[in-house]
N, C-alpha and C positions, 0 to 999 in steps of 0.2 A: 504494500500500500504506500509506504513512504517513497519508494522509488518512483511510483506513478505520480505522486504528489510533486516530487522534485523535478519532474519533466517540465513543469510550468512555474513552480513556486520554490525558489531556493531557500526561503526562510520560514518553513512551516511552524517551527517552534514559536517564533514571535507572532506570526499571523494568527496562529491558533489562540493566542492570548489576547490580542488587541483588536482583532477584526470585529466590527459591530454587526456582522453577518446580515446585511440588508437583503441578500439574495433569498434568505429563508422566507421572507414575507410573500414572495412570488414563486416559491418552489412548487412545481407541478405535483410533487409527491404529496403536498398538502391536500390535493383533491382526493387522494386515496386514504391517507391516514394522517401522518405528520410530516412536515418539511424535514429534509435531511439536515442534520446539525453539522454542516460541513466544517465550520471552524473547530468544533470539538473533535471531529475525525482527524483533522490535521494536527491538532494539539496532542491527541492520544498517540498517534503514530510517532510524532517527533519526540514526545516524552518517553515513549518506549525505547527509542534508540538512545537517548541521552542517559536514561537510567540503566540501560543494559551494560554499560561499561565499555562498549566498543562502537565504532562508527561503521555504518554500512558503506561499502565502496561506491564511489561516484565515478563513472566512466568518463574519460576524456579522449577526444580524438587525437591522432598523432600531431606532433608539432608542425605548425605551418611556417614558423619563422617570423610571423607578424607580431609587432609590438603595438599595444594600444594603451594610451594614457586614459585613465578614468579619473576625472576630476570630481571629487566628492565621494565620501565613504559612507553615505547614508544608505537606506534601502535600495534606491535606484542605482547608485554606483556599485554596491555590493552585488546586486542582481546582474547588472551589466557585466561585471568582472567574472561572475560565476558562469554565465552563458558563453562569454568569449573564451574562457579557459576550457570549457567543455567542448568547444569547437576547435581547440588546438592552438589558439592564439595565446600570447603572453601579455596579460594585462598588468598594469601597475596602478594602484590606487593612490591618489594624492589627496590629502585631507588637511584642512587648516586646524583641526582639533587634535588633541593628544590621543584620542581613542576613536575607533570606527563605530559607526552606528547612527550618526546624525540624530534626527529627532527621536528615533527609537531609543537612543541612549540618553539624550539630553532633554527630551520633551515628555517622555512617558514616565510616570512615577514608578518607583521600585515595586510597589505592591501590585501593579498591573503587569509589569514586565521586569522580573528580577534580572539585574545586570549580570549575574553569574550565568544565567540561562542564555542571555544575549551574547556574552563572551564566548560561550561554548559553541553557539551556532555560527558566529562569525569565524571562529577558529577553524571550523569544518570547511568553510568556504576558502579561507586562506590556505589551508592544507592541500588544496588542489594544485598549488604552485603559483599563487598570486603574490606579487610583491607590493609593499606599501611604503609610502613616504608621508609620515605624519608631521604635524606642525608646519606644513608648507602651504602657503596661501597663493592662489591663482592671482596673477597681476603683481604680486609683491616678490615672491620667491621664484616664480617661473612664469613663462608666457607661452602662447601657442608656438611662437617662433623658436623658443628655446627647446620645446618638446620636439619639434621637427628636427632641429639641429642635433638632438640627442638620439635620433633614429626612430622615433615613434611614427608608425604608419597611419594611425588614426587617433582621434580624440573624442571622448564622450564627456559632456559637461552635465553633471547632475548635482549642482551645488545647493539645491533645496531652497526653501523659503523661510529664512530664519527671522524675518522681521514679524513681530507680533501685530495682529490687528486689534483694534479696540473692541470692547464688549458693548453691545447695543441692547437697549431695553425693548 
């Protein structure tokens, strides 16, 4: 089940904890009995792996020799790097923060997404062979031109939306 989930979702441990599961309100299974609790299925499968003491192997295609810069280490950047690596490319994640995770780390409270669980999930992605450069900010420490000069063939920019919006009554 977890291998099937990971074909499309590289972070089921996190998604299973924080997804508000809006799809369940329109799940066709509800016409028969009850909607499928998809977020709980993802959480159960991912928890099983984490608590088993071993990681399931994740297959990667043979090396292509292509280097890709992934700017931003939040869910979008981690997902991008995950899929690029599975396709055989060499992604490097650049992030301005000291730890990966973006808003999943810095915006979601500990009681909703324990940081130890997030760390475990991120490490599984990095273990595929993904490099990181932390505390490096786009525009200050590197540019698109410097990435090209360093030999990166492509760049993905997923820097997120860190500015808070106001609360409205």
